[in-house]
GUMAR-14019 format. One record per residue (C-alpha): residue number from 1; residue in one letter; chain; x, y, z. Coordinates in steps of 0.25 Angstrom, whole numbers, plus 5000, padded with zeros to 4 digits. Layout:
# residues N
NUM; a; A; X; Y; Z
...
***
This chain:
# residues 154
1; m; A; 4514; 4717; 5818
2; k; A; 4511; 4715; 5804
3; n; A; 4520; 4706; 5795
4; i; A; 4528; 4715; 5786
5; l; A; 4525; 4707; 5774
6; e; A; 4510; 4710; 5776
7; n; A; 4512; 4725; 5776
8; k; A; 4510; 4728; 5761
9; p; A; 4516; 4742; 5761
10; v; A; 4529; 4736; 5767
11; l; A; 4529; 4725; 5758
12; a; A; 4527; 4735; 5746
13; v; A; 4539; 4743; 5751
14; l; A; 4548; 4730; 5752
15; a; A; 4543; 4725; 5739
16; g; A; 4547; 4739; 5732
17; l; A; 4560; 4739; 5739
18; a; A; 4563; 4725; 5734
19; v; A; 4559; 4729; 5720
20; v; A; 4568; 4741; 5720
21; w; A; 4580; 4732; 5725
22; v; A; 4578; 4721; 5715
23; g; A; 4575; 4731; 5704
24; g; A; 4588; 4738; 5708
25; i; A; 4596; 4726; 5707
26; v; A; 4590; 4722; 5693
27; l; A; 4588; 4735; 5687
28; l; A; 4601; 4743; 5691
29; p; A; 4613; 4738; 5683
30; a; A; 4625; 4732; 5690
31; s; A; 4638; 4740; 5686
32; v; A; 4647; 4734; 5676
33; h; A; 4661; 4739; 5676
34; t; A; 4668; 4743; 5663
35; a; A; 4683; 4747; 5665
36; d; A; 4689; 4757; 5656
37; e; A; 4695; 4752; 5643
38; s; A; 4710; 4753; 5641
39; p; A; 4717; 4754; 5628
40; r; A; 4721; 4741; 5621
41; e; A; 4728; 4735; 5609
42; i; A; 4721; 4728; 5598
43; i; A; 4718; 4714; 5604
44; i; A; 4715; 4705; 5592
45; s; A; 4715; 4714; 5579
46; s; A; 4710; 4727; 5575
47; e; A; 4698; 4720; 5567
48; s; A; 4694; 4711; 5578
49; d; A; 4696; 4720; 5591
50; p; A; 4683; 4727; 5588
51; l; A; 4676; 4714; 5588
52; f; A; 4682; 4709; 5601
53; e; A; 4679; 4723; 5607
54; r; A; 4664; 4722; 5603
55; i; A; 4662; 4708; 5606
56; c; A; 4671; 4705; 5618
57; f; A; 4674; 4718; 5625
58; d; A; 4661; 4719; 5633
59; c; A; 4666; 4707; 5642
60; h; A; 4681; 4707; 5639
61; s; A; 4686; 4721; 5641
62; n; A; 4684; 4733; 5649
63; q; A; 4677; 4740; 5638
64; v; A; 4663; 4735; 5640
65; d; A; 4651; 4740; 5633
66; y; A; 4640; 4734; 5642
67; p; A; 4627; 4730; 5634
68; w; A; 4613; 4735; 5638
69; f; A; 4610; 4722; 5645
70; t; A; 4621; 4724; 5656
71; r; A; 4612; 4736; 5662
72; i; A; 4603; 4725; 5667
73; p; A; 4608; 4723; 5682
74; l; A; 4609; 4708; 5683
75; v; A; 4614; 4707; 5669
76; s; A; 4625; 4717; 5672
77; l; A; 4630; 4709; 5683
78; v; A; 4631; 4696; 5674
79; v; A; 4637; 4705; 5663
80; g; A; 4647; 4711; 5672
81; h; A; 4652; 4698; 5677
82; q; A; 4653; 4693; 5663
83; v; A; 4661; 4705; 5659
84; s; A; 4670; 4703; 5671
85; s; A; 4672; 4689; 5668
86; g; A; 4675; 4692; 5653
87; r; A; 4685; 4702; 5657
88; d; A; 4692; 4692; 5666
89; s; A; 4693; 4683; 5655
90; l; A; 4698; 4693; 5644
91; n; A; 4698; 4708; 5645
92; f; A; 4702; 4714; 5632
93; s; A; 4705; 4727; 5639
94; n; A; 4717; 4721; 5646
95; w; A; 4722; 4715; 5633
96; n; A; 4735; 4723; 5633
97; e; A; 4738; 4717; 5647
98; l; A; 4738; 4703; 5642
99; d; A; 4751; 4696; 5637
100; r; A; 4752; 4688; 5624
101; d; A; 4748; 4675; 5630
102; e; A; 4736; 4681; 5637
103; k; A; 4731; 4688; 5625
104; a; A; 4732; 4675; 5617
105; g; A; 4725; 4667; 5628
106; s; A; 4714; 4678; 5628
107; i; A; 4713; 4677; 5612
108; e; A; 4712; 4662; 5613
109; h; A; 4701; 4662; 5623
110; s; A; 4694; 4673; 5616
111; l; A; 4694; 4665; 5603
112; e; A; 4689; 4652; 5610
113; v; A; 4677; 4659; 5616
114; i; A; 4674; 4667; 5603
115; l; A; 4675; 4654; 5595
116; d; A; 4667; 4645; 5604
117; g; A; 4656; 4656; 5605
118; t; A; 4656; 4659; 5620
119; m; A; 4661; 4673; 5618
120; p; A; 4654; 4682; 5618
121; p; A; 4644; 4675; 5627
122; l; A; 4631; 4671; 5620
123; a; A; 4622; 4679; 5630
124; f; A; 4631; 4692; 5627
125; r; A; 4630; 4690; 5612
126; f; A; 4615; 4689; 5613
127; l; A; 4614; 4702; 5622
128; n; A; 4625; 4710; 5616
129; k; A; 4625; 4712; 5601
130; k; A; 4640; 4717; 5600
131; s; A; 4645; 4704; 5606
132; r; A; 4640; 4696; 5594
133; m; A; 4650; 4694; 5583
134; t; A; 4648; 4690; 5568
135; f; A; 4655; 4679; 5562
136; d; A; 4664; 4689; 5555
137; e; A; 4667; 4695; 5568
138; f; A; 4670; 4681; 5574
139; t; A; 4679; 4678; 5563
140; i; A; 4687; 4691; 5564
141; m; A; 4688; 4690; 5579
142; t; A; 4693; 4675; 5579
143; r; A; 4702; 4677; 5567
144; d; A; 4709; 4689; 5574
145; a; A; 4709; 4683; 5587
146; n; A; 4716; 4671; 5581
147; r; A; 4726; 4680; 5574
148; a; A; 4729; 4687; 5587
149; l; A; 4731; 4674; 5594
150; e; A; 4741; 4669; 5584
151; k; A; 4749; 4682; 5585
152; l; A; 4749; 4681; 5600
153; k; A; 4754; 4667; 5600
154; q; A; 4766; 4670; 5591
***
């Protein structure tokens, strides 16, 4: 009896199946869940909320507009994990459910990571233009977040 690895037609079929299987894993995007957006109040200010929405909501809300690169399957798994982790840390869609202390803590933490440059993450800023902020936008966001924080601490 011939060794199966010496049979070229069988080898070709096995190789073809392997390519289809690996291709399916790599080329078919993983599903990334987006929950429905619920109505919410103004979070920081009417001026800075649109900035927070544009820059932060893709990872920190249920209102996610996934960028083009999340259609790449392995990337979609990583991004899905990052979004899930971001929502666990802070989910602006649940803002109405937080008490004053939780809101203040969320704003304080947001200010820290914006000021130290870790949010939005560098790789995300590189790949997703809408997550980049100008100096003026940075100034508005941090100014208004500090004002909101002071109001919450009164």
